C-alpha positions as CSV (number, residue, x, y, z in Angstrom):
1,M,-18.8,-0.6,-103.2
2,Q,-20.0,2.4,-104.5
3,G,-17.8,5.7,-105.0
4,G,-17.7,7.2,-101.5
5,D,-18.5,4.3,-99.5
6,A,-15.6,3.3,-96.9
7,D,-14.4,-0.2,-97.4
8,E,-15.7,-2.4,-94.1
9,I,-12.2,-2.8,-93.3
10,F,-12.6,0.6,-91.8
11,D,-15.2,-0.6,-89.4
12,N,-12.8,-3.4,-87.8
13,D,-12.4,-2.9,-84.2
14,F,-9.0,-2.4,-84.3
15,I,-9.0,0.3,-87.1
16,K,-12.6,2.4,-86.5
17,G,-11.6,5.4,-85.2
18,S,-8.0,5.0,-84.9
19,A,-5.1,6.5,-86.8
20,Y,-5.6,3.9,-89.2
21,D,-9.1,5.3,-90.1
22,P,-9.2,8.0,-92.6
23,R,-12.7,9.3,-91.4
24,R,-11.1,10.4,-88.2
25,Y,-9.2,13.0,-89.9
26,A,-12.4,14.5,-91.5
27,D,-13.4,15.3,-87.8
28,P,-12.9,19.0,-87.4
29,E,-12.0,18.7,-84.1
30,I,-9.1,16.2,-84.8
31,H,-8.4,18.6,-87.9
32,R,-7.9,21.5,-85.6
33,A,-5.7,20.1,-83.2
34,G,-3.6,18.6,-85.7
35,E,-3.1,22.0,-87.2
36,V,-2.3,23.0,-83.5
37,L,0.0,20.5,-83.1
38,E,2.0,21.1,-86.5
39,A,2.4,24.6,-85.3
40,K,3.2,24.8,-81.3
41,L,5.5,21.4,-81.4
42,P,8.6,22.6,-83.3
43,A,8.4,25.7,-81.5
44,M,8.1,23.7,-77.9
45,L,11.1,21.8,-78.9
46,K,12.7,24.9,-79.7
47,G,11.9,26.5,-76.3
48,D,9.5,29.0,-77.4
49,V,6.3,27.5,-76.4
50,D,5.8,26.1,-72.9
51,M,5.1,22.2,-72.8
52,N,2.3,23.2,-70.6
53,D,0.7,25.5,-72.9
54,P,-3.2,25.3,-72.7
55,E,-3.9,24.9,-76.2
56,L,-0.8,22.5,-76.9
57,K,-2.5,20.6,-74.1
58,Q,-6.0,20.7,-75.3
59,A,-4.8,19.7,-78.7
60,L,-2.6,16.9,-77.6
61,G,-5.9,15.7,-75.5
62,T,-7.9,15.9,-78.4
63,F,-5.6,14.1,-81.1
64,Y,-5.0,11.7,-78.7
65,K,-8.0,11.0,-76.8
66,A,-8.5,7.3,-78.0
67,N,-4.7,6.4,-76.9
68,L,-5.4,8.4,-73.6
69,D,-8.9,6.5,-72.7
70,A,-7.4,3.0,-73.8
71,A,-4.5,3.6,-71.0
72,V,-6.9,4.2,-68.0
73,G,-6.8,1.0,-65.9
74,Q,-3.9,-0.2,-67.2
75,K,-0.5,-0.3,-64.7
76,D,2.2,2.2,-65.1
77,L,5.2,-0.3,-65.7
78,T,7.5,2.4,-64.1
79,T,5.9,3.3,-61.0
80,G,3.1,0.3,-60.5
81,K,0.5,2.8,-60.3
82,T,-2.7,2.4,-62.0
83,I,-3.4,4.6,-64.5
84,K,-6.8,7.1,-63.6
85,R,-8.8,9.5,-65.6
86,R,-7.5,13.4,-65.1
87,G,-8.9,16.6,-66.0
88,G,-6.6,16.7,-69.2
89,V,-3.1,16.0,-70.3
90,E,-0.5,17.0,-67.7
91,S,3.0,16.7,-67.8
92,P,4.4,16.0,-64.7
93,L,8.0,16.6,-66.1
94,P,10.3,19.4,-65.7
95,K,11.3,21.7,-68.8
96,T,14.9,20.2,-68.6
97,S,13.2,16.7,-69.2
98,I,12.8,17.5,-72.9
99,L,16.3,16.3,-73.4
100,S,15.8,12.9,-72.7
101,W,12.6,13.1,-75.2
102,K,15.7,13.8,-77.7
103,G,17.4,10.8,-76.3
104,I,19.9,12.8,-74.4
105,N,20.4,11.9,-70.8
106,P,20.4,15.1,-68.7
107,A,22.8,14.0,-66.2
108,W,25.3,14.1,-69.2
109,C,25.1,17.8,-69.6
C-alpha cells in the first residue's frame, strides 16, 4: 500500500460508501449537507427552524441517501406498510412530536 492509497477494507460491501468509509466525506455534496445539518439541527431543536425547512430536508436527504435507499421495500413495523420511494424526506409528524425525540411523552405535558 502506497501513501494516499485506501486500504482494501474500505471496498468491503458493508463499508464502501457508508458512514465508516472516509472517502464518503470527501464528496462535496455530503460535506455541504453536513455543514447545513450542523448549523440547522440545533436551531430546529430550539424551535428557531421549522423541521420542514427545505434546505434542512435537502441536507437530510443527501446525508442519509444510502440509508433511505436501503429502507425502500422494507416493511414498517409500526404500520405494516411497505416503504416506498418518495420525492424527498418528509416529516409526517406534528411539531409537538419533537418532545418524543427527546424521550418526553407529549401526554405527560
